[in-house]
C-alpha atoms as one frame of an Amber mdcrd trajectory, in Angstrom:
protein
  -8.188   2.637   6.290 -10.084  -0.345   6.920 -11.489  -1.030  10.390  -9.485
   1.240  12.813 -10.224  -1.244  15.744  -7.974  -3.904  13.912  -4.599  -3.965
  12.442  -5.254  -1.869   9.454  -3.653   1.417  10.561  -0.593  -0.587  11.799
   0.122  -2.373   8.494  -0.598   0.811   6.503   2.048   2.685   8.678   4.503
  -0.213   8.319   3.959  -0.414   4.533   4.463   3.240   4.022   7.545   3.116
   5.971   8.946   1.096   3.026  10.724   3.573   0.780  10.244   1.400  -2.217
   6.638   1.905  -2.274   7.016   5.490  -3.312   9.017   4.321  -6.372   6.053
   2.455  -7.694   2.902   4.558  -6.600   1.790   7.854  -4.926   0.001   6.483
  -1.929  -2.769   8.172  -0.194  -4.290   7.167   3.252  -8.108   7.663   3.027
  -9.439   7.662   6.710  -9.043   9.642  10.021  -6.199  11.681  10.808  -6.604
  11.118  14.439  -6.209   7.363  14.039  -3.075   7.864  12.249  -1.534  10.509
  14.561  -1.429   7.913  17.159  -0.450   5.081  14.560   2.682   6.849  13.313
   4.000   7.256  16.908   3.277   3.716  17.964   4.003   1.692  14.899   6.612
   3.560  12.928   9.500   0.898  12.523  12.591   1.535  14.749  14.817   1.600
  11.780  13.099   4.362  10.095  12.740   7.968  11.165   9.561   9.069  12.761
   7.024   9.430  10.045   4.786  12.505   9.769   1.407  13.333   8.460   0.216
  15.560   5.716  -3.578  15.986   6.200  -5.258  16.916   2.648  -8.819  17.392
   1.361  -7.963  16.268  -2.249  -5.737  13.694  -3.873  -4.059  16.631  -5.795
  -2.850  18.019  -2.463  -0.534  14.894  -1.629   3.302  15.200  -1.501   4.060
  11.572  -1.985   7.215  11.717  -0.314   8.704   8.948   1.792   8.762   9.940
   5.429   5.446  11.706   5.247   2.007   9.958   4.977  -0.529  11.786   3.144
  -3.906  11.378   4.809  -7.165  12.385   3.103  -9.592  13.117   5.927 -12.970
  11.539   5.578 -13.796  10.473   9.334 -13.294  12.391  12.577 -12.895   9.026
  14.487 -10.233   9.089  17.104  -8.634   6.229  19.209 -10.686   7.330  22.124
 -13.965   6.717  20.334 -13.160   2.866  19.813 -11.962  -0.237  21.810  -9.140
  -1.805  19.916  -9.742  -5.460  18.975 -13.345  -5.534  19.392 -16.557  -5.197
  17.010 -17.417  -1.539  16.973 -20.046   0.163  14.899 -18.222   3.566  14.919
 -15.185   1.962  13.369 -17.572   0.209  10.927 -19.039   3.384   9.900 -15.600
   5.116   9.332 -14.469   2.166   7.178 -17.571   2.404   5.217 -17.074   6.117
   4.497 -13.343   5.562   3.444 -14.448   3.016   1.076 -17.275   5.086  -0.425
 -14.888   8.029  -0.739 -12.143   6.000  -2.455 -14.545   4.429  -4.943 -15.938
   7.853  -5.799 -12.670   9.375  -6.357 -11.386   6.261  -8.422 -14.675   6.363
 -10.650 -13.827  10.051 -11.010 -10.271   9.679 -12.162  -8.745  11.292  -9.182
  -7.187   8.020  -8.063  -5.615   5.355 -10.339  -6.524   2.414  -7.917  -7.767
   1.365  -4.538  -5.996  -0.747  -2.113  -8.057  -1.848   1.021  -6.906  -2.717
   4.478  -9.039  -5.344   6.246 -12.527  -4.581   7.666 -14.891  -6.316  10.211
 -17.946  -7.660   8.646 -19.855  -7.476  11.841 -18.842  -3.860  12.413 -20.013
  -2.537   8.836 -23.155  -4.519   9.516 -23.696  -2.711  12.933 -23.070   0.493
  11.135 -25.960  -0.274   8.622 -23.937  -1.800   5.408 -26.155  -4.598   3.998
 -23.279  -6.106   2.092 -21.170  -8.883   3.632 -17.681  -7.676   2.334 -15.596
  -5.456   0.071 -16.261  -7.346  -3.119 -20.116  -7.024  -2.823 -19.795  -3.490
  -1.546 -17.620  -2.282  -4.453 -19.870  -3.975  -6.880 -22.796  -2.036  -5.575
 -20.872   1.230  -5.617 -19.568   0.700  -9.122 -22.931  -0.809 -10.434 -21.048
  -3.959 -11.398 -23.354  -7.161 -11.006 -20.579  -9.513 -12.133 -17.676  -8.593
  -9.963 -15.397 -11.376  -9.134 -12.938 -12.131  -6.227  -9.766 -13.474  -7.158
  -6.808 -14.446  -4.759  -3.629 -14.784  -6.347   0.066 -15.333  -5.171   2.401
 -12.691  -6.015   3.170 -12.857  -9.861   0.410 -15.172 -10.722  -1.649 -12.394
 -12.385   1.228 -10.331 -13.597   4.306 -11.142 -15.974   6.782 -10.068 -13.349
   7.223 -10.404  -9.577   5.422  -7.826  -7.435   6.071  -8.768  -3.664   9.395
  -6.953  -3.587  10.078  -6.602   0.222   9.309  -9.857   2.285  10.733 -11.243
   5.262  10.532 -14.679   3.878  11.336 -16.169   0.418   8.892 -14.374  -2.124
   6.028 -16.658  -2.975   6.584 -16.311  -6.568   9.985 -18.214  -6.118   7.948
 -21.043  -4.744   4.553 -21.456  -6.610   2.261 -19.575  -8.748  -1.496 -19.854
  -8.290  -4.842 -17.782  -8.930  -8.182 -18.756  -7.718 -11.392 -16.973  -8.870
 -14.698 -17.508  -7.013 -18.126 -18.113  -8.216 -19.624 -17.426  -4.713 -18.357
 -15.478  -1.960 -19.423 -14.545   1.436 -22.489 -16.862   1.945 -23.499 -19.849
   4.185 -22.189 -23.127   2.693 -25.708 -24.490   2.709 -26.863 -21.577   0.388
 -24.113 -22.146  -2.288 -26.041 -24.606  -4.560 -28.822 -21.863  -4.636 -26.485
 -19.327  -5.938 -25.002 -21.454  -8.857 -26.211 -20.840 -12.295 -24.824 -21.519
 -15.856 -24.721 -17.871 -16.498 -22.771 -17.032 -13.268 -20.152 -19.563 -13.774
 -19.733 -18.603 -17.421 -19.223 -15.069 -16.414 -16.556 -15.977 -13.935 -14.673
 -18.184 -16.404 -14.696 -15.139 -18.911 -14.020 -12.343 -16.530 -10.978 -14.417
 -15.205  -9.714 -15.182 -18.746  -9.767 -11.707 -19.740  -7.893 -10.651 -16.676
  -5.185 -13.086 -17.460  -5.102 -11.983 -20.943  -4.677  -8.263 -19.818  -2.008
  -9.382 -17.677   0.181 -10.613 -20.478  -0.719 -14.280 -20.363  -1.500 -14.825
 -24.189  -3.081 -18.217 -23.732  -4.453 -18.764 -20.445  -5.199 -22.183 -19.215
  -8.098 -22.519 -16.815  -9.729 -25.313 -14.610 -13.131 -25.489 -13.082 -13.541
 -27.083  -9.620 -16.566 -29.433  -9.006 -18.783 -28.549  -6.225 -19.246 -32.117
  -4.855 -16.755 -34.698  -3.912 -15.298 -36.467  -6.975 -17.008 -33.671  -8.968
 -20.257 -35.481  -8.414 -19.123 -39.016  -9.797 -21.665 -38.741 -12.436 -24.606
 -37.683 -10.230 -23.991 -40.103  -7.606 -22.793 -37.467  -5.011 -24.795 -34.443
  -6.466 -26.184 -32.990  -9.706 -24.655 -29.542  -9.765 -22.032 -30.543 -12.210
 -24.282 -31.784 -14.753 -26.867 -29.051 -14.196 -24.762 -25.883 -14.075 -20.797
 -26.364 -14.629 -20.741 -28.613 -17.328 -23.038 -26.362 -19.564 -21.251 -23.336
 -18.371 -17.922 -24.716 -19.706 -19.543 -25.859 -22.943 -21.019 -22.380 -23.296
 -17.759 -20.457 -23.145 -15.370 -23.017 -24.486 -14.981 -21.304 -27.775 -14.428
 -17.858 -26.455 -11.750 -19.032 -23.605  -9.749 -21.787 -25.402  -8.475 -24.407
 -23.101 -10.646 -25.070 -20.047 -10.554 -28.280 -18.211 -13.222 -29.577 -15.707
 -15.210 -29.970 -13.659 -12.585 -31.896 -11.601 -12.261 -32.963  -8.104 -11.065
 -29.995  -6.032  -9.091 -32.076  -3.672  -6.945 -33.437  -6.749  -6.854 -30.384
  -9.006  -4.976 -28.034  -6.733  -2.085 -30.249  -6.815  -1.737 -29.973 -10.376
  -2.520 -26.306 -10.345   0.485 -25.306  -8.185   2.567 -27.589 -10.431   1.816
 -25.154 -13.199  -0.899 -27.048 -15.214  -3.321 -24.073 -15.216  -2.850 -20.381
 -14.713  -6.254 -20.311 -12.615  -8.619 -22.241 -10.902 -12.419 -21.391 -10.713
 -13.871 -22.352  -7.343 -17.314 -22.845  -6.490 -17.312 -21.409  -2.893 -15.224
 -19.517  -0.517 -13.372 -22.270   1.489 -12.756 -24.384  -1.266 -10.301 -21.893
  -2.831  -9.246 -20.031   0.083  -7.934 -23.012   2.102  -5.449 -24.364  -0.327
  -4.156 -20.945  -1.485  -3.726 -19.589   1.931  -2.061 -22.743   3.168   0.608
 -22.102   0.434   1.149 -18.430   1.190  -0.880 -16.837   3.768   0.300 -13.256
   4.253   1.852 -12.885   0.858  -1.286 -13.324  -1.265  -3.211 -10.322  -2.981
  -6.983 -10.178  -3.360  -8.029  -8.623  -6.658 -11.672  -7.721  -7.526 -12.043
  -8.594 -11.263 -14.806  -7.060 -13.395 -14.957  -3.541 -11.900 -14.544  -0.273
 -13.857 -11.640   0.438 -11.349  -8.611  -1.313  -9.976  -9.135  -2.628  -6.698
  -6.732  -4.972  -4.523  -6.600  -5.968  -0.840  -4.706  -7.997   1.699  -5.333
 -11.756   2.094  -6.185 -11.536   5.820  -8.728 -10.002   8.081  -8.555  -7.422
  10.963  -6.632  -9.817  13.393  -8.450  -8.405  16.470  -6.314 -10.729  18.565
  -3.228  -8.831  17.837  -4.477  -5.379  17.150  -2.637  -2.724  18.962   0.174
  -4.933  19.696   2.701  -3.951  17.060   2.929  -7.554  16.065   1.002  -7.248
  12.488   2.803  -8.034   9.411   2.465  -5.631   6.227   3.819  -7.973   3.605
   0.291  -8.628   2.120  -0.521  -5.078   1.974   2.915  -4.153   0.452   2.227
  -6.770  -2.208  -1.298  -5.422  -2.754   0.061  -1.868  -3.273   2.570  -3.186
  -5.827  -0.192  -5.229  -7.464  -2.424  -2.198  -7.814   0.146   0.006  -9.282
   1.165  -2.668 -11.857  -2.549  -3.506 -12.613  -2.984   0.312 -13.598  -0.733
  -0.129 -16.527  -1.908  -3.394 -17.804
């Protein structure tokens, strides 16, 4: 469900109003029935008959029929309990419960994959969750120390297009790019402290395996430097020689072609031209800025290394437009389709 005070319920209703979604998966919403009773009334597209709800207690009870949204009830949150567009601990608590339930069901084999709507990190913190985001939370829930966040344009991780229904030209017709991250949601000042030869090596290998499973027989990878000009032989920083170069040398025999460390400002130009299948970025904004500039709203977030399939949207809760009917469900549609295809890879 994501954060109910944000655009999560709206984009879920809009995504599940697409009949084509039901041809690739059996979608189940995990969250609060009361939130979705209001959401279907407010956000069912005008060109679609009014959507209905089927409240269920187990995934096996889902009817998976277009026109009716199956909602597995895990929270008693109602619209009256929250203030739309604000940081709210009760919305955070409901989001946490939905994520925990989805993960448990996926680990138990009752779900094939999880696709998450956006959460508000401040809200889950107020609700007592110590993790900064989905990736870290899912890593803890699945006991996976080496989970990796990857953002990819539709088709970059898979051998066929996955977007399907987009209001604009699908991004796989324009550019293909995937970015994996060595560090995620931490302060920029703390990034060097979280770099290690082993972590960088693990991210490279996990990314390589994901590309291989997706049907790319000989993945080409590139590693971005942390510092300007990739350190310029130590003039602008030592992390390249201390951590990044040794990590590349450690895994070279396992992953085949891997270039770097290269300056991030230059390598993304070549990456979008097809020089490499994936970029290994050192920190959050280093990779997020270029890929979101290329295709914000049409990108899929995939968590690599987990024992379950998890995808997500490429955006946040958008409190500024929450409840106004303005949210675009394109990224969620892409994430659902990607999750469906990843279960087959």
